[in-house]
C-alpha positions as CSV (number, residue, x, y, z in Angstrom):
1,M,0.0,0.0,0.0
2,S,1.3,3.4,-0.9
3,I,-0.1,6.4,1.1
4,S,0.4,10.0,-0.1
5,A,1.5,12.8,2.3
6,A,-2.1,14.0,2.3
7,G,-3.1,10.5,3.6
8,Y,-4.7,8.9,0.5
9,D,-4.1,5.4,-0.7
10,L,-2.3,5.6,-4.1
11,T,-2.2,1.8,-4.7
12,P,-3.0,1.2,-8.3
13,L,-6.5,-0.2,-8.9
14,T,-6.7,-3.9,-9.9
15,K,-8.0,-5.0,-13.2
16,D,-11.3,-6.0,-11.6
17,Q,-11.6,-2.6,-9.8
18,M,-10.9,-0.8,-13.1
19,D,-13.5,-3.0,-15.0
20,E,-16.1,-2.2,-12.3
21,K,-15.4,1.6,-12.4
22,T,-15.3,1.9,-16.2
23,Q,-18.7,0.3,-16.6
24,T,-20.5,3.5,-15.6
25,L,-18.5,5.8,-17.9
26,T,-20.1,7.4,-20.9
27,A,-18.4,7.0,-24.3
28,E,-17.0,10.5,-24.1
29,E,-15.6,9.9,-20.6
30,K,-14.0,6.7,-21.9
31,R,-12.5,8.6,-24.8
32,V,-10.9,11.2,-22.6
33,L,-10.0,9.2,-19.5
34,L,-8.9,5.9,-21.0
35,D,-8.0,6.8,-24.6
36,H,-6.2,10.1,-23.7
37,G,-8.6,12.3,-25.6
38,T,-9.2,16.0,-25.1
39,E,-12.6,17.7,-24.7
40,A,-13.3,20.7,-26.9
41,P,-12.2,24.1,-25.4
42,F,-14.8,26.3,-23.6
43,C,-17.4,23.4,-23.3
44,G,-16.4,21.7,-20.0
45,T,-18.8,21.9,-17.2
46,L,-16.1,22.8,-14.6
47,L,-14.5,25.6,-16.6
48,D,-16.4,28.5,-15.0
49,N,-17.0,26.8,-11.6
50,K,-16.3,29.4,-8.9
51,K,-17.5,27.3,-5.9
52,V,-15.2,26.4,-3.0
53,G,-14.2,22.7,-2.9
54,V,-12.0,20.0,-4.3
55,Y,-11.8,18.5,-7.8
56,H,-11.5,14.7,-7.7
57,C,-10.6,12.0,-10.4
58,R,-13.9,11.0,-12.1
59,L,-12.9,7.4,-12.2
60,C,-11.3,6.6,-8.7
61,D,-12.2,9.8,-6.7
62,L,-8.7,10.7,-5.7
63,P,-8.5,14.4,-4.8
64,L,-6.6,16.2,-7.5
65,F,-6.9,20.0,-7.1
66,R,-8.3,22.6,-4.7
67,S,-10.6,25.4,-5.9
68,A,-8.2,27.9,-4.2
69,D,-5.5,26.8,-6.7
70,K,-7.7,27.3,-9.8
71,F,-7.3,30.3,-12.1
72,D,-8.7,31.6,-15.4
73,S,-6.0,30.9,-18.0
74,G,-8.2,31.9,-20.9
75,T,-7.4,28.6,-22.7
76,G,-10.9,27.1,-22.5
77,W,-10.0,24.4,-19.9
78,P,-10.0,24.4,-16.1
79,S,-6.5,25.5,-15.0
80,F,-4.7,25.1,-11.7
81,F,-1.3,26.2,-10.6
82,Q,-0.6,23.3,-8.2
83,P,-2.1,19.9,-7.3
84,Y,-3.8,18.9,-4.1
85,D,-0.8,16.8,-3.3
86,P,2.3,16.4,-5.6
87,E,1.9,12.6,-5.3
88,H,-1.7,12.8,-6.6
89,I,-0.4,13.5,-10.2
90,R,1.7,11.3,-12.5
91,Y,3.7,12.9,-15.2
92,L,4.5,11.4,-18.7
93,E,6.2,12.8,-21.8
94,D,3.6,13.2,-24.6
95,S,5.1,13.5,-28.1
96,T,1.8,13.4,-30.0
97,L,0.6,16.3,-32.2
98,G,4.2,17.0,-33.3
99,M,5.3,18.6,-30.1
100,T,6.6,17.5,-26.7
101,R,4.2,18.1,-23.8
102,T,3.9,16.7,-20.2
103,E,0.7,14.7,-19.8
104,V,-0.8,14.4,-16.3
105,R,-2.6,11.3,-15.2
106,C,-4.1,10.0,-12.0
107,P,-1.5,7.8,-10.2
108,R,-4.1,5.4,-8.8
109,C,-6.2,4.6,-11.9
110,D,-4.0,6.0,-14.7
111,S,-6.8,8.1,-16.1
112,H,-5.7,10.9,-18.5
113,L,-6.4,14.3,-16.9
114,G,-4.8,16.8,-19.2
115,H,-1.4,18.4,-19.5
116,V,0.9,20.7,-17.5
117,F,2.7,23.7,-19.0
118,P,5.4,26.0,-17.6
119,D,3.4,29.2,-18.2
120,G,1.2,29.5,-15.1
121,P,1.0,32.1,-12.4
122,P,3.1,32.4,-9.3
123,P,3.9,30.8,-7.0
124,T,4.6,27.7,-9.1
125,G,4.7,29.0,-12.7
126,Q,2.8,25.9,-13.7
127,R,-0.5,25.6,-15.6
128,Y,-2.3,22.3,-15.1
129,C,-4.7,22.3,-18.0
130,L,-7.4,19.7,-17.3
131,N,-10.4,18.2,-19.0
132,S,-13.6,18.9,-17.0
133,I,-14.9,15.5,-18.0
134,A,-11.9,13.9,-16.2
135,M,-13.0,15.4,-12.8
136,V,-15.9,15.6,-10.4
137,F,-16.3,18.5,-8.0
138,E,-17.0,18.2,-4.3
139,E,-18.3,21.4,-2.9
140,G,-17.1,22.7,0.5
141,A,-14.4,20.1,0.9
């Protein structure tokens, strides 16, 4: 068992657990989370969310980002300058689309969340550019 500094179990889900959780996903959720797709800009349900709370992984419910760390990047996707816990994000090099980017995934279920770029605001200078469909929002957390 692997526990993050924030106290969450990061042990990867088993095949049976993944099969159970993916049964309830829509075709679009599967396209983004499992097939590393991207939702269209300015259409995500969480883009303009201004409520206080925590954004969780849609598939396994791991907390990913706090509302206090969200900012309007103008890019059309929800953007954050730091994760809930650094261990709650997994980073991979992505060389698709003729460029090199850093993909971000959930470390527990390996769901595709989006990408991170080095053009965000202080204090981190990072812009985690996420798909709304990859997350669920828990108000007040």
